[in-house]
C-alpha positions as a printed Julia matrix, in Angstrom:
73×3 Matrix{Float64}:
   0.25    3.88   -8.96
  -3.54    3.37  -10.04
  -5.04    5.55  -12.3
  -8.21    7.78  -10.57
 -11.46    5.78  -10.95
 -14.53    7.86  -12.26
 -17.14    9.18  -10.46
 -19.3     6.36  -11.4
 -17.19    3.65  -10.55
 -16.46    5.1    -7.29
 -20.69    4.82   -6.36
 -20.65    1.43   -7.65
 -17.88    0.04   -5.47
 -19.59    2.31   -2.84
 -23.04    0.35   -2.79
 -21.22   -2.91   -2.93
 -18.96   -1.75    0.85
 -23.03   -0.59    2.41
 -24.64   -4.31    0.84
 -21.57   -6.28    2.13
 -21.42   -4.03    5.5
 -25.06   -4.96    5.43
 -25.65   -8.55    5.51
 -22.28   -8.83    7.21
 -23.46   -6.99    9.99
 -20.68   -3.94   10.14
 -22.8    -0.45    9.26
 -21.65    0.76   12.92
 -17.72   -0.03   13.07
 -15.21    1.92   10.97
 -11.72    0.39   10.77
 -13.8    -2.1     9.77
 -15.55   -0.25    7.04
 -12.36    1.05    6.06
 -11.34   -3.0     5.53
 -14.18   -3.7     3.78
 -14.0    -0.49    1.0
  -9.76   -1.71    0.76
 -10.92   -5.16   -0.19
 -13.88   -3.82   -2.79
 -10.9    -1.21   -4.19
  -8.43   -3.95   -4.33
 -10.92   -6.41   -5.75
 -12.0    -3.61   -8.2
  -8.32   -2.6    -9.43
  -7.43   -6.33  -10.36
 -10.04   -6.09  -12.88
 -13.86   -7.34  -10.73
 -16.31   -5.66  -12.98
 -19.83   -7.53  -12.08
 -21.51   -6.37   -9.05
 -22.38   -9.94   -8.36
 -18.66  -11.15   -8.12
 -17.64   -8.37   -6.42
 -20.06   -8.37   -4.17
 -18.9   -12.56   -3.52
 -15.43  -11.77   -3.1
 -15.67   -9.05   -1.09
 -17.69  -11.18    1.12
 -15.5   -14.2     1.34
 -12.81  -11.9     2.06
 -14.95  -10.0     4.84
 -15.43  -13.65    6.68
 -11.77  -15.07    5.96
 -10.03  -11.28    7.21
 -12.37  -11.75   10.09
 -14.35   -8.89    9.93
 -17.46  -10.42   11.61
 -20.8    -8.68   12.75
 -19.54   -7.29   16.58
 -22.29   -7.1    19.41
 -23.38   -4.82   21.21
 -22.36   -4.82   25.12
């Protein structure tokens, strides 16, 4: 079981999620945000602490997982 993270680490991860969501166009897709949040948490728990590296890992994972911008109908 993973130990709880600090408030600062949680805010850091949330800021990464927000930035990736904006760049990938998924801000209004709760399911995609949930998958992205889990992806960022997984990378963070594996030791990725550098912001640029975490952003890159999240974007690559997002693209390979098929989390894409949904066009409006």
